[in-house]
C-alpha distance (Angstrom), angle and dihedral (degrees) to the residues before:
residue distance angle dihedral
M1 . . .
K2 3.74 . .
K3 3.83 92.1 .
S4 3.83 91.4 50.1
L5 3.80 91.3 50.8
K6 3.88 89.2 50.4
I7 3.69 92.0 49.7
I8 4.00 90.0 51.7
I9 3.89 90.6 47.5
I10 3.90 91.0 51.1
A11 3.80 91.7 47.3
I12 3.88 91.9 52.3
I13 3.81 90.4 48.1
V14 3.93 90.3 51.2
I15 3.77 90.9 48.4
A16 3.85 94.4 49.0
F17 3.80 92.0 45.0
T18 3.83 89.7 51.4
L19 3.81 92.9 47.8
S20 3.82 90.8 51.4
F21 3.84 88.6 63.9
T22 3.87 97.5 41.8
T23 3.80 98.8 44.2
P24 3.84 106.6 98.3
I25 3.84 118.8 -119.1
F26 3.84 120.3 -107.2
G27 3.86 99.9 41.7
G28 3.83 117.9 -85.6
G29 3.74 90.2 28.7
Q30 3.75 93.3 -168.3
G31 3.81 119.3 134.4
K32 3.89 131.0 175.9
E33 3.72 114.3 -1.2
G34 3.96 94.8 -7.2
K35 3.79 92.4 -57.9
P36 3.84 122.4 128.7
A37 3.78 114.9 -71.4
E38 3.80 111.2 -87.9
K39 3.81 110.3 -123.5
A40 3.70 152.7 177.9
T41 3.87 119.9 -139.3
G42 3.69 136.6 169.5
G43 3.76 155.7 109.4
V44 3.83 116.0 -128.0
G45 3.71 142.2 161.4
Y46 3.84 123.1 -138.7
V47 3.86 141.2 165.2
A48 3.76 123.0 -120.5
L49 3.75 124.6 172.1
G50 3.76 90.2 -6.5
L51 3.79 91.8 -57.7
Q52 3.88 124.9 117.5
R53 3.64 109.6 -127.9
Y54 3.80 138.7 176.3
A55 3.85 136.1 -148.2
E56 3.70 130.0 -167.3
F57 3.83 118.8 -177.3
N58 3.73 149.2 154.3
A59 3.82 117.8 -168.7
F60 3.86 122.4 -179.8
E61 3.81 122.4 -167.8
L62 3.77 114.8 -136.9
P63 3.80 123.7 -154.6
A64 3.75 101.8 -88.7
T65 3.84 136.4 118.8
S66 3.74 128.7 -136.9
S67 3.80 121.7 -109.3
L68 3.79 110.2 -156.2
D69 3.74 114.0 -166.0
W70 3.85 136.1 167.8
N71 3.76 137.4 -117.4
I72 3.87 114.0 -157.0
G73 3.86 97.4 178.9
G74 3.79 115.5 129.5
T75 3.71 142.1 67.5
W76 3.86 117.6 -46.4
V77 3.76 141.9 171.8
F78 3.86 114.2 -139.8
D79 3.88 114.8 -163.8
F80 3.80 109.4 -153.5
D81 3.79 120.8 -157.8
L82 3.77 116.9 -155.0
F83 3.82 110.8 -152.0
G84 3.85 88.1 -49.1
A85 3.80 88.9 -61.9
G86 3.82 95.8 118.1
S87 3.78 144.6 -54.5
Y88 3.70 127.7 -86.0
P89 3.85 113.9 -165.7
H90 3.72 114.9 -154.4
D91 3.83 129.5 -171.5
A92 3.81 114.2 -128.3
M93 3.79 127.8 -168.9
L94 3.85 109.7 -164.8
Y95 3.72 127.8 -171.7
Q96 3.73 124.1 -166.3
T97 3.78 130.7 -171.3
G98 3.93 110.1 177.3
T99 3.76 100.7 -48.1
V100 3.89 96.4 -27.1
I101 3.92 110.3 106.7
T102 3.70 128.4 -172.9
G103 3.83 134.3 165.5
H104 3.64 153.1 132.1
G105 3.81 139.4 -134.4
G106 3.70 149.8 168.4
H107 3.79 152.0 -157.9
V108 3.05 136.1 -80.9
A109 3.76 96.9 41.7
G110 3.81 114.9 -125.1
T111 3.90 91.4 12.3
V112 3.85 119.0 108.0
P113 2.98 124.7 -138.9
Y114 3.86 93.5 42.0
I115 3.72 122.8 -136.7
F116 3.77 87.8 -140.2
E117 3.80 128.9 24.7
W118 3.81 134.6 -171.3
D119 3.79 141.8 -177.7
I120 3.83 125.3 -146.8
T121 3.89 106.6 -119.5
S122 3.92 96.5 -179.7
A123 3.79 135.1 2.9
S124 3.79 140.4 171.6
I125 3.71 140.1 -173.2
T126 3.76 122.1 -162.0
G127 3.85 114.7 175.7
I128 3.82 103.5 -50.8
N129 3.90 92.8 -21.9
V130 3.82 120.9 101.9
V131 3.79 134.7 -177.2
F132 3.83 127.5 -174.0
T133 3.73 131.4 -176.4
M134 3.75 118.6 -164.9
D135 3.77 140.2 178.3
Y136 3.76 123.2 -145.2
T137 3.90 109.0 -125.5
F138 3.83 98.4 177.3
G139 3.77 140.4 31.6
V140 3.72 141.2 75.4
D141 3.86 109.5 -60.1
A142 3.98 88.5 -15.2
V143 3.82 101.9 99.4
G144 3.83 106.7 103.0
T145 3.85 93.1 30.0
T146 3.88 115.3 125.9
M147 3.72 119.1 -160.4
T148 3.83 128.6 -168.4
M149 3.70 123.0 -155.1
I150 3.93 122.1 -164.1
G151 3.76 119.9 -175.1
T152 3.77 151.6 138.2
I153 3.82 134.9 -124.5
N154 3.72 119.7 -121.7
P155 3.77 106.5 -130.2
A156 3.83 91.1 -153.6
D157 3.92 98.8 65.0
G158 3.90 105.4 -1.1
T159 3.93 92.8 -112.1
M160 3.81 119.1 141.6
T161 3.83 132.6 -140.9
G162 3.73 133.5 174.7
T163 3.80 147.4 119.6
W164 3.82 132.7 -72.2
E165 3.75 138.9 -159.1
D166 3.78 134.1 -173.4
N167 3.85 142.3 171.3
Y168 3.77 99.0 -126.9
Q169 3.88 109.0 178.9
G170 3.83 88.9 -11.9
A171 3.87 94.3 -59.3
V172 3.79 123.4 112.5
R173 3.86 113.5 -117.1
A174 3.76 126.7 -179.4
G175 3.83 143.1 175.9
S176 3.70 146.8 130.8
W177 3.91 129.2 -72.5
S178 3.89 133.6 -165.8
S179 3.76 132.4 -175.2
T180 3.82 113.2 -112.5
S181 3.82 95.9 179.2
G182 3.78 132.7 26.1
A183 3.87 131.3 44.3
A184 3.80 136.0 -134.0
M185 3.80 115.7 -121.8
Q186 3.74 121.2 -135.5
I187 3.77 114.6 -133.9
V188 3.70 134.7 -173.9
T189 3.77 115.0 -131.7
V190 3.85 94.6 174.5
G191 3.68 117.6 24.4
C192 3.78 134.8 -159.4
D193 3.71 93.9 -78.4
G194 3.71 120.8 -136.9
K195 3.86 147.7 144.8
G196 3.68 136.5 -135.8
M197 3.76 143.8 85.1
F198 3.78 141.2 -90.8
K199 3.77 126.7 -157.5
Y200 3.78 124.8 -168.7
S201 3.76 126.5 -172.1
D202 3.84 136.2 158.1
V203 3.80 140.8 -164.0
N204 3.79 89.8 -95.6
G205 3.79 88.7 66.8
D206 3.79 97.3 -109.3
W207 3.79 119.8 136.7
Y208 3.80 144.8 161.7
Y209 3.79 138.7 -172.9
A210 3.84 122.7 -141.2
D211 3.65 129.8 -163.2
V212 3.72 107.1 -134.3
K213 3.93 111.8 -135.1
Y214 3.88 104.0 161.9
V215 3.81 129.7 44.3
N216 3.87 132.6 172.9
V217 3.78 118.0 -179.8
D218 3.80 117.5 -164.9
G219 3.87 118.5 173.6
T220 3.72 109.5 -63.4
D221 3.85 93.8 -11.8
A222 3.83 128.4 78.9
Y223 3.87 129.0 -168.3
F224 3.76 121.3 -165.0
A225 3.75 138.1 159.5
G226 3.84 135.0 -158.8
L227 3.74 145.9 -173.5
V228 3.84 114.1 -117.0
T229 3.72 108.2 -124.9
S230 3.76 103.8 173.3
A231 3.78 135.8 10.0
S232 3.72 146.2 162.1
Q233 3.89 87.1 -113.2
A234 3.70 112.2 59.6
S235 3.82 93.1 -150.7
W236 3.86 89.5 61.7
V237 3.89 93.6 63.7
G238 3.80 112.1 96.3
K239 3.86 91.9 26.0
W240 3.80 122.4 116.7
V241 3.73 123.1 -126.2
S242 3.91 118.9 -149.5
V243 3.90 112.3 -157.0
A244 3.82 135.8 -178.8
V245 3.86 127.3 -178.4
H246 3.63 134.8 -170.1
D247 3.83 125.5 -151.8
G248 3.78 107.3 -153.1
G249 3.75 96.6 167.9
E250 3.82 128.8 -110.3
P251 2.93 138.9 15.1
A252 3.83 91.7 31.2
Y253 3.87 97.5 -151.0
L254 3.72 91.6 63.6
V255 3.74 102.7 43.4
D256 3.84 112.6 16.1
A257 3.83 124.5 85.8
V258 3.77 141.7 -179.5
W259 3.80 134.6 -153.6
G260 3.80 124.9 -165.5
T261 3.84 144.2 158.0
F262 3.82 140.5 159.4
T263 3.72 114.1 -104.4
D264 3.81 143.5 143.3
M265 3.81 127.0 -68.5
N266 3.70 96.4 -105.3
T267 3.70 96.0 47.5
A268 3.77 90.9 47.3
K269 3.74 93.0 53.6
L270 3.84 91.4 46.3
N271 3.74 90.3 53.0
V272 3.81 91.6 52.1
A273 3.93 93.3 44.2
N274 3.83 93.6 45.9
K275 3.82 96.7 37.6
V276 3.79 93.9 -119.4
K277 3.82 116.6 166.2
P278 3.80 108.9 -140.1
D279 3.89 126.3 -147.7
G280 3.81 118.4 -24.1
E281 3.01 143.4 16.1
F282 3.84 98.7 -134.6
A283 3.85 117.5 -170.5
I284 3.79 115.8 -134.6
T285 3.82 112.2 -114.3
S286 3.93 97.1 178.7
G287 3.68 145.0 1.2
N288 3.84 125.0 32.5
L289 3.84 138.5 -95.7
Q290 3.76 129.7 -164.0
V291 3.81 133.3 -162.5
H292 3.96 113.1 -155.5
T293 3.68 123.2 -156.4
Y294 3.74 130.7 173.1
D295 3.81 109.3 -156.9
């Protein structure tokens, strides 16, 4: 009986020991479609601007998708075409808080006081689609005119184009419009969520730790970003670091690479979501890094 009990205890210990090495780190550990979390791990040395530097990291992608939205707040010039009969540039000052948009504007652009002025009475932005309704508040025979603008944002450069319609002096007018100044800014409301850490150090004795918040693994590349929480330089604390790594195989110093830079939170998240490699590329001089995917 004692021998059987001993065998059972040994079996339990073996199972527990095995599970301790197979259970994914960062509780849950499940990534895309219930698979283990895709990740990037490593400890490497590299040279940048003539200085020997080191990076240690583990970045785990969590099951989340990116939501890319737009902010159109700022100063614009909208050029209105009236049935091909000429262009009428208007200044537009737009203000956006979340999805709430207000603003005002006037013609002639760049000339104050304006000949005509209007205030936005309602506006909406859904993805790259925008709709404005504005009432003219000043100008000969213009007061009482309501105009509606429908348009889209060009993701490549943040410009906007569309069509417009109003009821000037009781008659329906229509045409096209385009922005000639100003640009919409892409923002991330939900990033590629992740967990982990990034540690930087160099031969001068400087260092910092970053708490990884966003991770995006794609094949042999991984993109992640984190908030610097402690550092040898007080001015680094509170900055965001944007990092990308490439796993080219073995040996690492011949084929692996790392990119990295300080930036702001929104740019860091956009880099991760859009798979953008920041400053670099820095060739690996020592150590190794690995990108793990589970397709």
